[in-house]
PAZAPA-4460 file (N, C-alpha, C; in steps of 0.05 Angstrom, whole numbers, plus 32768, in hexadecimal, padded with zeros to 4 digits):
% residues 136
    n_x    n_y    n_z   ca_x   ca_y   ca_z    c_x    c_y    c_z   seq   type   mol
   77AF   82DD   745A   77B3   82EA   7475   77BB   82CE   7486     1      M     A
   77CF   82D3   749B   77D9   82C3   74AC   77C0   82B2   74BE     2      A     A
   77C0   829A   74C4   77B0   828D   74D7   77B2   829A   74F0     3      F     A
   779C   829D   74FD   779A   82A3   7518   779A   828B   752E     4      D     A
   77B3   8287   7537   77B2   826F   754C   77A4   8270   7564     5      F     A
   779C   828A   756C   7788   8288   7584   7770   827C   757E     6      T     A
   7768   8275   7568   7754   8268   7560   7750   824F   756A     7      H     A
   776C   8240   756E   7768   8227   7574   7760   8226   7595     8      F     A
   7762   823D   75A1   7755   8241   75BC   773C   823E   75BF     9      V     A
   772F   824E   75A8   7712   8250   75A3   7707   8233   75A1    10      D     A
   7719   8223   7591   7713   8206   7589   7711   81F6   75A3    11      V     A
   7721   81FE   75B1   7723   81EC   75CE   7709   81F1   75DE    12      A     A
   7700   820A   75DF   76E5   820F   75E8   76D2   8201   75E1    13      E     A
   76CE   8202   75C5   76BB   81F6   75B6   76B8   81D7   75BC    14      E     A
   76CD   81C8   75BC   76D0   81AE   75C5   76C7   81A6   75DE    15      L     A
   76C6   81BB   75F1   76BC   81B3   760E   76A0   81B7   760F    16      L     A
   7692   81C5   75F8   7674   81C9   75FB   7663   81BB   75E5    17      T     A
   7674   81AE   75D4   7662   819F   75BC   765B   8186   75C6    18      A     A
   7645   817E   75BB   763A   8166   75C0   764F   814E   75AF    19      P     A
   7653   813B   75C0   7664   8128   75BB   765F   810C   75C0    20      T     A
   7669   80F7   75B1   7668   80DE   75BD   7683   80D7   75C4    21      T     A
   7698   80E8   75C6   76B2   80E4   75CF   76BB   80F6   75E0    22      F     A
   76AF   80F9   75FA   76B9   810E   760A   76D5   810E   7611    23      P     A
   76E2   80F5   7617   7700   80F3   761D   770E   80FF   7607    24      R     A
   770A   80F7   75EE   771C   8106   75DB   7717   811F   75D7    25      A     A
   7700   812D   75DD   76F9   8147   75DD   770C   8156   75F2    26      C     A
   770D   8148   7609   771A   8156   761E   7739   8158   7617    27      L     A
   7745   8141   760D   775F   8140   7609   7765   8153   75F1    28      R     A
   7754   8154   75DE   7757   8164   75C5   775A   8182   75CB    29      A     A
   7748   818B   75DF   7746   81A3   75E9   775D   81AF   75F1    30      A     A
   7767   819E   7605   7780   81A5   7612   7796   81A9   75FF    31      G     A
   7796   8198   75E9   77AD   819C   75D3   77A7   81B3   75C5    32      G     A
   7790   81BF   75BC   778B   81D4   75B0   7790   81F1   75C0    33      R     A
   7786   81EA   75DD   7792   8202   75E9   77AD   820C   75EB    34      A     A
   77C1   81F4   75E9   77DA   81F8   75EA   77E4   8203   75CB    35      Y     A
   77DC   81F4   75BF   77E2   81FD   759F   77DC   821D   7598    36      Y     A
   77C6   8221   75A3   77BE   823C   759D   77CE   8250   75AA    37      G     A
   77D8   8248   75BC   77E9   825A   75CC   7809   825C   75C2    38      T     A
   7811   8243   75BF   782C   823F   75B1   782B   824C   7595    39      Y     A
   781A   8244   7589   7818   824E   756D   7814   826C   7566    40      G     A
   7807   8276   7578   7806   8296   757C   781E   82A6   757F    41      F     A
   782D   8294   7593   7848   82A2   759C   785E   829F   7582    42      L     A
   7857   8287   7578   786D   827F   7561   7865   8293   7549    43      R     A
   784D   8296   7544   7846   82A6   752E   7850   82C1   7530    44      S     A
   784C   82CE   754C   7858   82E8   754E   7875   82EA   7543    45      R     A
   7886   82D6   7552   78A1   82D6   754F   78A8   82D7   7531    46      L     A
   789E   82BF   7520   78A1   82BC   7504   789A   82D9   74F5    47      I     A
   787F   82E2   74FB   7876   82FD   74EC   7886   8315   74F1    48      T     A
   7891   8315   750B   789D   8332   7513   78BA   8334   7512    49      E     A
   78C5   8319   7511   78E4   831B   7510   78F3   8307   74FE    50      V     A
   78DC   82EF   74FA   78EC   82DF   74E5   78EA   82BF   74F1    51      G     A
   78EA   82AF   74DB   78E7   8293   74E8   7904   8289   74F1    52      D     A
   7902   8282   750D   7915   8276   751D   790E   8257   751B    53      C     A
   78FC   824D   7514   78F4   8231   7519   78F6   821D   7503    54      F     A
   78FD   8227   74EA   7901   821A   74D2   78EE   81FF   74D2    55      N     A
   78D3   8206   74D4   78BE   81F3   74D3   78BE   81E2   74E5    56      R     A
   78CF   81E2   74FB   78CF   81D1   750D   78BE   81DC   7527    57      R     A
   78B8   81CD   7538   78A9   81D7   7550   78B8   81E5   7568    58      G     A
   78CC   81D7   756F   78DD   81E6   7585   78CA   81EC   759E    59      K     A
   78B7   81DF   75A3   78A5   81DE   75BA   78B0   81E9   75D2    60      H     A
   78C6   81D6   75DE   78D3   81D4   75F6   78E9   81F0   75F3    61      R     A
   78F3   81EF   75E0   7908   8205   75DE   78F9   8223   75E3    62      E     A
   78E5   8227   75D6   78D7   8240   75DA   78CD   8244   75F4    63      L     A
   78C0   822D   7601   78B8   8231   761C   78D1   8233   762F    64      I     A
   78E4   822C   762C   78FD   822D   763C   7907   824A   7639    65      N     A
   790A   8256   7621   7912   826C   761E   7900   8281   762E    66      H     A
   78E5   8280   7628   78D7   8293   7634   78D9   8290   7655    67      C     A
   78D7   827B   765F   78D6   8270   767C   78F5   8281   7686    68      E     A
   790A   8281   7678   7924   828A   7682   7928   82AA   7679    69      Q     A
   7915   82B6   766E   7916   82D0   7667   791A   82E3   7680    70      S     A
   7922   82F7   767C   7929   830C   7691   790D   8319   7693    71      S     A
   7900   8316   7680   78E6   8328   7682   78D0   8319   7693    72      S     A
   78C0   8322   76A6   78AC   8314   76B7   7896   830F   76A5    73      P     A
   788E   8322   768E   7879   8316   767E   787E   82FE   766D    74      H     A
   7896   82FF   7665   789E   82E9   7651   789D   82CE   7664    75      I     A
   78A5   82D0   7676   78AC   82BE   7690   788D   82B2   7692    76      Q     A
   787B   82C0   769A   7860   82BA   7697   7856   82A9   767F    77      R     A
   785C   82B4   766A   7852   82A7   7652   785F   828C   7654    78      I     A
   7879   828B   765A   788D   8271   765A   787E   825B   766B    79      G     A
   7876   8263   7687   7867   8254   7699   784C   824B   768F    80      K     A
   783D   8259   7684   7821   8252   7679   7825   8240   7660    81      R     A
   7839   8246   7651   783B   822E   763C   7844   8214   7644    82      L     A
   7855   8218   7659   7864   81FE   7665   784D   81EF   7673    83      A     A
   783B   81FA   767D   7821   81EA   768A   7812   81E1   7675    84      T     A
   780B   81EE   7660   77FA   81E6   764A   7806   81D0   763B    85      L     A
   7821   81D2   7639   7834   81BB   7628   782C   81A3   763A    86      Y     A
   782F   81A3   7655   782F   818D   7665   7813   8180   765D    87      A     A
   77FD   818D   765E   77E6   8182   765C   77E3   8175   763D    88      L     A
   77EC   8183   762F   77ED   817B   7610   77FC   8161   760D    89      R     A
   7813   815D   7619   7820   8145   7616   7811   812F   7626    90      V     A
   7807   8134   763E   77F9   8120   7649   77DF   8119   763C    91      R     A
   77D0   812B   762F   77B9   8124   7621   77C0   8115   7607    92      S     A
   77D7   811E   75FB   77DC   810F   75E1   77EB   80F5   75DE    93      D     A
   77F9   80F0   75F7   780A   80D7   75FB   7805   80C6   760E    94      Y     A
   77F5   80CE   7627   77F4   80BD   7639   77D7   80AA   7636    95      D     A
   77D7   8092   7636   77C2   8086   762C   77B2   8078   7649    96      H     A
   77BB   807A   765D   77AA   8073   7674   7793   8084   767C    97      E     A
   7779   807B   7684   7765   8085   768F   776C   809F   769E    98      D     A
   777D   8097   76B0   7785   80AC   76C5   7790   80C7   76B9    99      A     A
   779D   80C1   76A0   77A4   80DA   7694   7793   80ED   7683   100      S     A
   7778   80E4   7684   7763   80F6   7678   7765   8111   7688   101      D     A
   7765   8125   7678   7760   813F   768A   7742   8142   768F   102      P     A
   773F   8150   76A7   7721   8154   76AE   7715   816E   769E   103      T     A
   76FF   816D   769E   76F0   8184   7692   76FA   81A2   769E   104      Q     A
   76FE   81A1   76BC   7706   81B3   76CB   7727   81C1   76C0   105      T     A
   7738   81A7   76BE   7750   81AD   76BA   7755   81BC   76A0   106      E     A
   7742   81AF   768C   7741   81BC   7670   7737   81D9   766F   107      V     A
   7721   81E0   767F   7716   81FB   767F   772E   820C   768B   108      E     A
   773B   8203   769E   7752   8211   76AB   7767   8217   7694   109      T     A
   776D   8202   7687   7782   8203   7670   777B   8218   765C   110      M     A
   775F   8218   7655   7758   822D   7642   775A   8248   764C   111      I     A
   7756   824B   7663   7752   8264   7672   7775   826D   7670   112      D     A
   7782   825B   7676   779F   825F   7676   77A9   8268   7660   113      L     A
   779E   825C   7646   77A6   8262   762B   77A0   827F   7624   114      A     A
   7786   8284   762C   777B   82A3   7626   778E   82B4   7635   115      K     A
   7796   82AE   764A   77A8   82C3   7658   77C1   82C6   764A   116      K     A
   77CA   82B2   7645   77E7   82B1   7638   77E5   82BB   761D   117      A     A
   77D3   82B9   7610   77CC   82C4   75F5   77C9   82E2   75FA   118      C     A
   77BD   82ED   760A   77BA   8305   7612   77D4   8315   7614   119      E     A
   77E7   8309   7624   7803   8310   762B   780F   8311   7612   120      K     A
   780E   82FB   7604   781E   82FB   75EA   7819   8314   75D9   121      I     A
   77FD   8316   75D9   77F5   832A   75C7   77FB   8349   75CC   122      A     A
   7801   834D   75E7   780C   8363   75F6   782B   8367   75F6   123      N     A
   7839   8354   75EC   7855   8355   75E9   7862   836B   75D9   124      L     A
   7875   8376   75DD   7881   838D   75D2   7891   837D   75B8   125      H     A
   7897   8390   75A5   78AC   8383   7592   78C3   8380   759D   126      H     A
   78CF   838A   75AF   78E4   8386   75C0   78E9   8368   75CB   127      A     A
   78D0   8364   75D7   78CE   8349   75E3   78CE   8336   75CD   128      D     A
   78BE   8338   75B8   78BF   8325   75A7   78DB   8320   759B   129      I     A
   78E9   8335   7597   7907   8335   758C   7918   8325   75A1   130      K     A
   7914   832A   75BA   7923   831E   75CE   7920   82FE   75CE   131      S     A
   7908   82F6   75CD   7900   82D9   75CA   790C   82CE   75B0   132      I     A
   7909   82D6   759D   7915   82D3   7583   7934   82D2   7583   133      H     A
   7942   82E5   7592   795C   82E2   7591   796A   82CC   75A5   134      G     A
   7958   82BE   75B4   7963   82AA   75C2   7964   828F   75B1   135      S     A
   795D   828E   759A   795B   8274   7589   7975   8278   7577   136      F     A
***
């Protein structure tokens, strides 16, 4: 059975509520898990339903751009949400300044955004999946 990437979003929520001595790291990790849960879920649907257009590479920005530039408003919304989540993930993973730490509220908002994006991804029709896949 294939891995359910949406569980990364669940892990993000758990990181916010688990007792820890590393709250900054948990906030940063939760933002990343929210993004990867959403990205991985869409990527998994593409690979499972149409075939692997990723060749074991991420192609994060390409997938986001294809979604944002789609003629479908539903796919555009997914792209916009992915772009927002991606920006937080990059900031959390690479910016070392204290000011780059995401806040609890920001991460809670990102988790909510990830859940909404995953719901939209789950509701995409096969033709939508094919159109995204066909842009690679």
